[in-house]
N, C-alpha and C positions, 0 to 999 in steps of 0.2 A: 190470338197470341202472335201469329205470324205478322198480321197487319200492324200490330203494336210495335213489333221489333223493327219492321221496315220504316215505320214513322219515326222512331227514335234515331235510326241511322240517317234519315233525311234531315232531321233537326240538327244532328251533329255536323253533317256536311254543310248545311246552310250557315251554321254558327261559325264554322271554320272559314268559310268564304267571306263572311262579314268581317271576321277578325283580320284576315289577310288584306282585304280591301281597305279596311280602316288603317292598318299599318302602312300600306302603300301611300294612301292619301296623306297620312301624317308625315311620312318621309318626304314626299314631294313638297309639302308645306314648309318643312325645315329647310330643304334645299332652296326653295324659292326665297326664304327669308335671308339665307346666306348670300344669294346672288341678286338681291334687290338693287345693289349698287352696280353701276357699270364699271368696266375696267379703268376708265378715266377717273371716276369718283373714288375707286379703291386706291389708286395711285396718289390722288390728291390727299386722301386721308393719311396715307403712309408718309407722305412728305410733311404734312402738318404735324404728325406724331414726332418725326425726327427733329423738326425745328423746335418743337416745344421741349423736347428732352435736352437738346444742345443748349438752349437758353435758360434751362431750369436751374442750373448750378451757378450760384452767385460768384464762386471763385473759378468757374470754368472747368476745364478737363485737362488731365495729364496723360501724355502718350509716351511710353517707353518703346521706341521704334527700332526693332531689329529687322533690317531689310533682308539679310541673308546670313544667318548665324553659322554658316559653314565657312565663312571667310571674312565677315565684317561684323563689328560690334554694334552696340545700340546708341541711339541718340534721343535725348529727352526734349519734349515740347510741352509748354503750358499754353492753353488757348482759352480765351473768353469770347463767346458768341453773343451777338445782339439780334433782335428781331428783324432789323433792317438790312441784314446780310453783311454785317461787318464782323471781323474777327481780329482780336489783339493776340499777339504771339511772342514768346521768347523761346530760345533753345540753347543747347550747349554744343551746337555743331562747331562754332568758332567763337572768337572773342566778341565779334559784332552781335552774335546771337543773344547775348545777355541784355541787350537794349530792346525794349518793346517796339514792335512795329505793327501797323494796322493794315489790313488788307480786306479783300472781299471773298465771300463764299456763296455758293448756291447749292440748293438741293435739286438734283436733276434725275431724270429717268435715263439710266445707262445700263441696259439689261435688267437692272433692278434699281430701286431707290438708292441714290448715291449722294455722298457728300463730296463736293468738288471745290477746291480752293482755286478761284478763278483769276486772282491777281497774284503776282509774285510775292512770296512771303518766306519765312524761315523754312517751311516744309519743302519748298522747291529746291533748296540746296542739295537735297539727297537725290534728286532726279536730274540735276543739271549735268550734262555730259562734260562740261568744262571742269567739273570737280571730280573727274574720274579717279577713283581710289586705286584701281588695279588694271582693269581692262579699259582701254581707250574708248570713249564715247558712251560708257554705261553709267557714269556717275557712281553714286553709292547704292544704286539699284533701288532707290526709293520711288514713291508715287505721291501724287497730290489729289487723287480721287479714290474714294473708298466705298465699297458696296455695303449698304446697311442691312443687318440681319436681326436686329432686335436689341433689347436693353433690359437691364435690371435697375434697381434703385440707384446703384453706384457705378454701373458700367454701361457703356454702349459698345455693342459688338459689331465690328465691320469685318469684311474680308478683302484681301488684296484683289485688285482688278487683273494684274498680270499673273499672280500666283494664287488662284482661288482657294487653295488649301491653307493659306497663311491667315491666321486670325490676327486681327488688329483691335486692341481694346483701348478705349478711352476710359480712364478712371476718374471719378469725381475728385477734383483738386481741392486743397485746403488753403487757407491763408498762409500756413507755414510752408507749403510748397513754393509759394511765390516769394515770401520774405527771406527764405533760406536758400534760394536757388543758387546764389553766388558762392555759397559755402562749398559747393562741389569743386570749386577751383583749387582748393587745397588738396583734394584727392587727385585731380588731374595733374597738378604740379608734382605731387608726390610719386605717382605711378609713372608719369611720362616725362619726368624731369630729365633734360638732356645731360645734366651733370651726374645723374644717378646711374648705377650699373644697369646695363641693358638686358642682363640675363634675369630670368625669373625661375622660381622653384614653387611648384604646387605641392604643399606638404599635407598629408593626411595623418593625423595622430589619434591614437586611442590608447590613452594611458602612456606607457613607455614605448609602445610600438609606433614608429614613425616611418612612413613611406614617402619618398620624394620622387617627383616627376619634373625633369628639366624642361624648361619652356623658354620661349622668347616672345616678348610683347612688342608688337608693331603698333606704335601709338597712332599713326595716321589712319590705320584701319580699325583700331581699338580691338585687336584680335590677339589672343594668346595661342601660340602654336607650340604643340609638344615637339621636343626634339626627336622623339621616336615616332612621330606622326600617328598613324592609325594603329600602330603596333602596341601601344600602351593599353593598360587594362582599366584606367580610370574612366575614360569615355570611349568605350569599345566602338571601333569603326569610325570615330571622329578624329580629325587632325588637331582639334583644339576647340576653343569656345570664344564667343564674343563677350566683350565687357561694355556695359553701359553705366555711366556715372550717376550717382544719386547725391542728395544733399549731405549725406554722412558716410558714403561708401560707394558700393557698386552692386549691380546685379549682373548675372551672367546667363548666357543662353548658348547652347543647351545646358540644362541643369546637370550638375554632378550628382550621380546617384550612388549612395553607399548604404548597403543593407536595406534597400527599398525606401530610403529617405532622401528627399531632394535637398540639395544645397544650391540656392540661387542668390540669396541676399548676403552681402558681406559688409562689415563695418570697417572703416579706415582707422588703423592704429597709428597715429602720427608719431608716437615715440619710437616704435619699432619699424615704422615704414612698411606696413604690411596690411593686407586685407584679411579679415577673419570672419569665418562663418561657423556658428555653433548651433547645432540642431538637437535632436533627441539623443539621449545617452551621453557618453563621454567623447564622442568623435568630434574633432575640430579640423576644419579645412582652412589652410592659410595660403595666400598668394604672396610670396616674399621676393624682395629684390636681393639678388646675390651677385657677387663679383665674377663668378665663373660657374659653369655647369658642373655637376658632380661627375658626369661623363660626357664625352663629345664624340662626334663622328670622325672618321679617319680619312675623309676625302683629301685633306691637305697632303697626305703622303703621295697620292697620285699626281697632284698638281705641282709639287715642289721638290719631290725627292725621287722621282722615277727617271728612267732614261729618256722618256718621251717628253719633248717640250710642250708645255701647255700655255695657253694664252687667255687671260681674263681681260675684258675690255669694258671700260666705262665711257659712254658717250653722253655728253651734256644734254644734247637735244632731246634724248629719249629717256634718260635715266636720272636726271637731276632730282626729280620728285618721286623716285621709285619708292615703293611702300616700306622697305626696310631702312631707308636712309634716315639718319638722325639729323636733328637741327645743327649739331656740331659740324657734321660733314657739309651740310648746305652752307653754313656760315663760312667755312673754309673755301668753298668753291666760288661763292658769289662774287667776291671782288676780283677774281682772276679772269683771264681770257682763255683759260684752258678749255678746249672743246672736247678733248679725248685724252685718256691715258690708258696705256696697256701694261699689264703685269705679266711678265714671262717667268716661268718656273721650270727648272730642270736640274737634277742631280745636286741639289743643295745650293743652287745659285738663283737669285731673283734679280730681274732687270725691269725697272719701271721707266717707261718712256712717255713723256708729256708732249702733247701737240697743242699749239695755240692758234687762235684765229688769225694771227698775223703771219702764220706759216712757220713759226719756230718749232724746233724739235729738240728735246733735252732728255738725256738718259742718265739714270742712276743705277749702279749695279752693286749688289752686296751678297756676301755669303749668308746662308741661313742654316740653322740646326733644328733638329726634331726635338721639341720640348715635351714630348709625350702625348699631348693632344693639341699642340699649337706650334706655330712657326716662330722661332726666336731669331731676331734680326742681328747680324753681326756688324762689323765696321765696313762700310762701303764707301764709294766715291762717285763723283760726277764725271761724265765724259766731257772734256773741255770745260772745266768748272768756271773759268773766267768769263765764259760766254753765257752762263746761266743767269737769268734775271733773279733779283732778290725775291720777288713774289712767288716764283716757282720754287725756290728753295724753302720759303716759308710754308708753302702749301705742302710740300713733301714732308717737312718736319712735322707739320700739324697732323698729317695723315698717319704717320708711322712713329710718332714720338714715344708711344708706349714701349717700343722695342720688341714687340711680339704681336702676333695676330692669329686669328682663327678663321676658318672658312666653313661654310655650310651650303650644301646643295638645296635649292628650293624646289617646291612642286608647282610653282606658278610660272607663267611666262609673261613677258612684257613686249608687246609689239610683234616680236618674232618667236620662232619655235626654239631658239637657242636656250639651253639650260641657264637658269639664273643661279649664280653663285654669290652669296653674301659674304663680305669681308668684314670682320670685327676687329677693330684696333682700339680697345678701350671704349670710350664713348663715341668714337668715330666709326660709323657703320654705313656701308654703302653696297648697293647691288651692282653686279657686273654680269656680262654675258660670257659664257664659255665658248671660245672659238677653237 
């Protein structure tokens, strides 16, 4: 009986050993199958996979590219790839972008399998330091090489090389995406029209309950900034959101979240000149053009109605293409030789001094009154008016013809650490330094 028991235990032990050995051998076999390819062969297979996916879509791929949605909006690209390394591209970065251009691409190993646009094309506009949107030398913070991380039937997933946490998705494009691409010009002209009001209101309505958030749209950056900055409760902790144009409206990033529902896609209402997003329930989000904000900051009191003299400076060399400047302002400045103008404010008096490249210096002084949230301009006069050139008088009239203006402190800097103060005179808007 004892021998029988010992024999059974021995059989069980032997069986277990055989089972474990078999499992180990099986595991080794599986691992060997996985690693039958060398690293070079695996990379070649990965590159082949990406090339096949890129060229599999007859209408190419669509990219809505938000490079930094904390301060810059989105730019759209349509791309068609061929097996021989050619890519045809259009974009809405600028007017020239709507015309197709052809360039070259390669699939390379750069830390991982990467798509690289090797010759200059539309996509390079966003990384060109000469196109600096805000910080000199940084362009629009875009890239022209993307790390490949996989694909589905309708999307290719990439990640940013400079910002690895940023996902970049190529979405399978349609014929309608290409044929209707220029339709977005109506949205661009409506939202960024230099003759339209520069103030915006983001309105959230649910039945009769309407909540308004004052904002300003900087068209050069495609960014909507809340007047209350990060203190508003619509996008907690965010100063605003980026806007990217679509064929019939816009998309925004980051998304507006209301009751755990995302609002990212907006349709353009050309009649009311507004972007509208409707999602679940009765909630509607609108981005509207308005003549003035419902409330405004009070910085103007310190700059123009205090005992301390304040000085705002505009310098052509550094601020002509500042982000808040409107085309109206640029068009007023362009034909003149004014290199700088200073705006002095103190105790309800404003003095504007213009400096020209020829060495001229011309001063205009006027009383101003507090209009509640704006500065109302009174009747002023030129110092030695007979010596003031007509083009300087025309510039001054163009800048301040509204008869009133508002100012706003900005949270960004340009070249220097001096505070940026934006001046709003109707459709004429320009950035200045506070000195």
